N, C-alpha and C positions, 0 to 999 in steps of 0.2 A: 046739426049744421049751423055754424056761426055765420049768420047773414050780415053781421056788422063788420066783418073783415073786408078789406079791399077786394075787388074782383080778381079772380084768377084769370090770367090772360094766356090764351092759346094761340100760337103762331103756326100757320100753315105756310110753307115756303113755296111760292110760285103758283101760277094758275093751272098748271097741268094736273091731270087726274082729278078733275073738278068734283066728281062725285064724292071724293074723300072729305072735302070740307063742307060740301053741301049737305051730305047725310049727317055729318057730325053736328052741324048747326041745327038741323031738324031735331036730332036727338036731345040737344041741350036747350031747346027753345023755352022750356019751362023753368030754366035756371038762370035768372038774370045776372047772378054773380059769377057766371062763367062767360068770358068774352072770347069769341073766336074770330080771328082776323086772317085774311089772306094777303100776304105781302109779296110784291114782285121780287124775283130772285135778286135783281141788282140792288134792291133796297134793303134786303135782309140785314147786311152788316150794320147799317145805320139805325136799325130799329130793334134789333134782337135784344138790346139791353132792357126793353120795356116788357119782356115776356117771361113767364114762369115755366111754360111747357112749349116745346118746339116739335112739330111734325116735319121731318126733313124732306120727305118726298125725293125729288131729284136734285136738291140743293147740296153742294159740297160745303160741309161745315169743317173748315180747317182750324188750326190753332189760333189764327188771327181772329176769325169770326167768333169762335167760342170764348176767347178772352174778353170779348165785349159783353157777354151774356151774364151780367152781374146778378140778375135775379133768377136765372134759370135753375130749375131743379131737375128737369128731365128732358132729354132729347130722345125722341122715339121715331120709329119708321111706321108708316102706314102699310105694314107688310113685314117683310123679313130682311131685305138687303140693307146692310149698314156700311157698305164699302166707302160711302161718301162722307162718313163721320170720323173725325179724328178722336178715337175713343181714349187714347192716352191723354190727349189734351183735356177732354171732358172730365176724366177721372182726376186729373191734376187740379181742376177747378171745382171739384166736389159735385159734379153734375153726373147723374146717372144716365146711362144709355140703354135703350131697350128696343126689342122687336116684338111683333105680335105673332105668336105661333100660328103657322099656316094650317095645321091640322084641326084646330079648334074653331076656326072661323069659316072654313070652306075655301080659303085662298089656295091651299095646296090642291084641292080637288079641281078648282077652276083652272089652275095652271095645267094640271094633268089632262083635262079635257081639251084645252087648247093645243097641247102637244099632239093629241090624237087627231084633232081637226087638221093640223098642218101635215101630219103623216098621210092622212087620207086625201087631202088636197093635192099633195105631190104624187101619190100613187095613182090617183084617178085623173091627174093632169088637168087641174082646175083651170089654168090659164088657156090651155088648148081647147077646153070645152067652150069657153066664151068665144074663141075664134070660130069654132065650128058653128055656133049659133048664129054669129054674124054672117057666116058664109052659107047659111041654110043647109048645113050638112046633118045627116042623121047617122047614128051608129059609130061616130068617131068622137074622140080618140079611143084607142084601146088602152085601158088602164091596167093597174096591178091591184093585188089584194094584200091585206095584212096577213091573211092565212098562210101559214108556213114560213113566215119571215123570222129572222133573228134580229132582235132589237137590243142594242147596247144602251143602257141607262148610265150615264156618267154622273155619279153623285146620288147615292141612295138615301137621301134624307126624306122629309115629309112629302115633297113633290114626287120624288122617285118612287116612293112606296105607293102613293095614290095612282101614279101612272101604271105601275106594275099590276095593281089590282084591276084596273080597267082594261089593260091589254090582254089579260089572261083569257077572257072569253073569245078573243079574236083568233086563238090558236097559234100564238107566236112562241118562240123560244126567247127567254129573257136572260140577258147577261147584265151584270151590274157591278160597278166599282164603288168603293167606299174607303175612306181613310182607314177605318178599322171596323171589323165585324166582331160580334161576340166570340169568345174563345171557341176554337175548334169548328167555327162555321165557315171559314174561308175555304174555297176549293170547290170541287165538283160534286162531292158526296156529302151533303149535309141535310138530309131529309128529315132527320129525327127531332131536331131542336127548333124552337122559335128563335127569331133574331132578337137582338137586344132592344129593338124597338117594339117588341111584343107582337110582331107580325109573323104569320105563318111562313115558315121557310120555303114552302113550295111556290112562293111568288117568284123566286129567282132560281134559274137552272144552273147558272155558273156564276160564282162570286170571285171577285179579285180586288186588288188595291190599285192605286194609280200607276204602279209599276207594270201592271198588266194591260194598260190601255192600248198599246200598239198591237199586241197579240189579239186582244178582244176586237179591236177595230177591223182586223183582217177577217173576222168571222161574221161581222154584222152586216145586215142589209140596210139597217137604219140605225143611225147614231143620234141619241137625244142628249143634249147638254142640260143638266140640272144642277150644276155646280155653282157655289158662291164665287164671287170674284175677289181675288186677293193676289198678293205678290207671287204666289206659287201657281196660280191658275191663269193669270193674264196670258193670252195668246196660246193657251195649251192646245187648241186645235190649229196647228200650224202646218207648214209644208210637210214636215216629217210625218205628222199624225195622219194627214189626209192621204199621203202616199201609201200609208199602211192600210187604208180602207179598201174594200172591194171596189173594183171599177163599176160605176153605176150606182153605188150606194147613196142613200139619202142622208142629209144632215139637217137636224132640227135643233133650234136653240130657243128655249123659253126662259133662260136664266139671265145672263148679262151679255151685252154685245162684245165686251172686251175679251171674252173667252176665245173668240175666233180671230184669227189673223186675216184681215181683210184681203190683202194681196194674194195670199195662198188660196183663199176660198174663191176669189174671182178667177184666178188662173185655172184652177181645177174645174170650175164650172165651164169656162170657155173651152177647155181642152176635152171635155166630156168625161173626165175621170169621176167627177162628182155627178151623180144622176139628178140631183135636185137639192134645193136649199129652202127650208121653211123657217122663218125667224119672226119672233114677236119682239125682239130687242135688237138694237142696232149699235154700230160702232160709235156713232154720234146721234144724239136724239134732241129734237125731232130729226128724222132722217131726211136727207136730200131727195126729193121725189125725182130729180133728174139724174141720180147716180147711175152709172153704167150697169151696175149689177141688176137693176130693176128692169133693164131692157131684155133680159133673158127670160124665155118662156117657162123655164123650169125653176123659177124663183117665186116664192110667195112670202110677202111681208105683211104683218099686221102691226098696228100702232101701239105696242106695249099695253095690250089689253088682256093678257092671259088671266090675270087675277081680277080683272075689272068686271065683276058680275054683281047683280043686285044682291044676291045672297052674301057673297064674301064682303062686299063693301058696306052693307048694312051692319054686318057682324063686327067688322073692324071699327066702324064709326062708333058703335056701342062701346067697344073696348076703350077707344080714345076718350069718349065722353065720360065713361066711368072713372078712368084714370084722372081726368081733370077734376071730377067731383071729389075723388079721394085725395088729390093734392090739396084742394081747397080745405077739406076737412081735417087734413093731417093724419089720415089713416093709411094703412099699408096698401100698396098697389096690387091689383089683381088682373089676370088676363094677359100679362106681358112677361117676357123673359128679359131680365136685366143682364146686360153684358158689360163687364168691366175690363180694364186693360190687362193684357198679358204681362205687363210690367208694373204692377201696383206698388205702393210704398212697401218697402221691406223685400222687394224682389228685383231691385235694380241690378242690371248686369246678367239677368237670367233669360232675357228674351230669346236668345238664339239657342238656348240649351233646354229643350223641352223636357228631356229626361230628368235633368237636375231640378227643374221647376216642379215636375211631378213628384219627385222624391221629397222635396221640401214640403209641398202641400200635403202629401200623404203622411209625412212625419207629424205635421201639426194635427191632422185628423186623428192619428193614432194616439198622440199625447192627450187629446181631449178624452178619448175613451179610457185612457189609463187612470183618469181621476176616480173611476169606480164609485161614483156617488150613489149612495143607496136612496131608496124612496123617501126615507124619513128626513133626509137632508137636502132633497132636491127642491129647494125653494126657488122661486122665480128669480130673486135677486142674485142668489149664488150662481145659478146657471147662466144668467145674463152676464155677470162679470167674467165667468170662465170663458164663455163663447167670445165675448168682445176681446178678451186678452189673447185668446188663441188665434182668432181670425182677424186680427187688427189690420192685416194687409189688404182687406177688402177685396179678396178674390171673388169671382163670380158666385153669386148666391147658389145658383143651380149646380155649379160644379162642387161646391162644398156639400150641398144636399146629397148629390149623387155619391160622393166619396164616403160620406157618413152612412148613407143607406146601404152601401155595398162594402162596409168596412171589414166584413169577414171574407170578402172575395173581391179585392180591388181589381178594377178593370181599367184599360187605357182610356184616354180622352176620346170622346165620341166622334160622330161622323159629320159634324158641321164643317163645311169646307172653307173655313176662314181661320184667322189667327187668334181668335178669342175663345176662351173657355165658355161654353154655353150648352147646356143640355136641358131638355124639357123635363119637368118633374110631374109626377102624378100624385094626387091626394089619396093615396091608398094606405090602408093600415099595414104596418110592417109585419112581417112574419114573426112567429113566436120567438125565434132565437135572436131577434133584434129588439124586442120590446124593452129589454133591460136598458137600452140607451135611447128609447123613444123621446124622453123629455129633452135630451140634448138636441136631438134632431128637430123637434118642434121649436126649441129656443132659437136654433139657427135660422129657421124659417121666419120667425118673428123679427129677429135682429136684422136680417137682410131685407125685410119688407116685401116678401112675396108669398 
């Protein structure tokens, strides 16, 4: 570590989620050449030029703010959600954008547990319990059980998977939707194969895509939102969707407030069509404590704390601290997923044509493998030049890795419910039939810095 270099400055945006910056400071207190600052949200645009790494939290980093970040090397989230970051603008300015995988830090597990907490709170009528206590009543209210219920998980990513794992012992039927499942796994009968996430297929009884949402909603006693927020999912739980739900069904949201149409939710709660609402995220945050929706006894709200546990926040603080140290040392980043624009250099005009984009990218991957470089000529410099030339468009590192790793069996873009290419990778030895191209794969990993 070169201690003579100027300090690496880390910017945390805003005072909320205080444990994020407090734990990161604690982790880095032995490293005086890493400076961690918390800047009020309104002051971030005026100070961002002084920082090398930015932790966005709930700050909206648009093209105007990013254009001022002259020294910035990396924008990351203390968690997963990047809907507030203009990734196109960051890519244009040569700034990497990254999230912290939820499965490795315990964040996904924490969110899954919160979803179950909200389900149980609604089923057992938590608010009415408090009323009964104040009225000195015993044996009231009569609650419900998870046993025998059908739960729809909207978005079967890391949180959805962890939720399904924890719901199984409660004796529920699980329905799940996902942008794309592994081949031949969508539908009602898929017991024999694992999912592409490597999770036993018996976690989910019925699988479908977003096109099945209304049908699945009509079967569910509880609907849980685990989707990322993007232009395709904003307001996805609207009047039409809620109307398709069973009368008296419960709605739980641990993802993003903008997934729910406020007016539709309030109307259906007041009419009795919705049996209850449990949310950890709101339409505006911090949420107005005087909002009419909070006057309803079948509504439970928590202050965006699903992922805020000692375990997950200590783990994520370590990731941020390690990344800051790696940035200072000029070594590759670890523990994060780098996300680049869907429209990087060389792909202008392809944003709305996913199939065309995929074909171009797959073509580049295939051309890489057509080099047929034998082991005697696989020098580091040769491979480095080949990879840089082939992947000069700076597409997501993990997407390139996935397509190379599966070059004998190409599969569609994965289940992240956003408009960016991003798939988690695992440091596993490739199977025998892929070892011939292992050096290309490893070079890609080095080149893209993950």
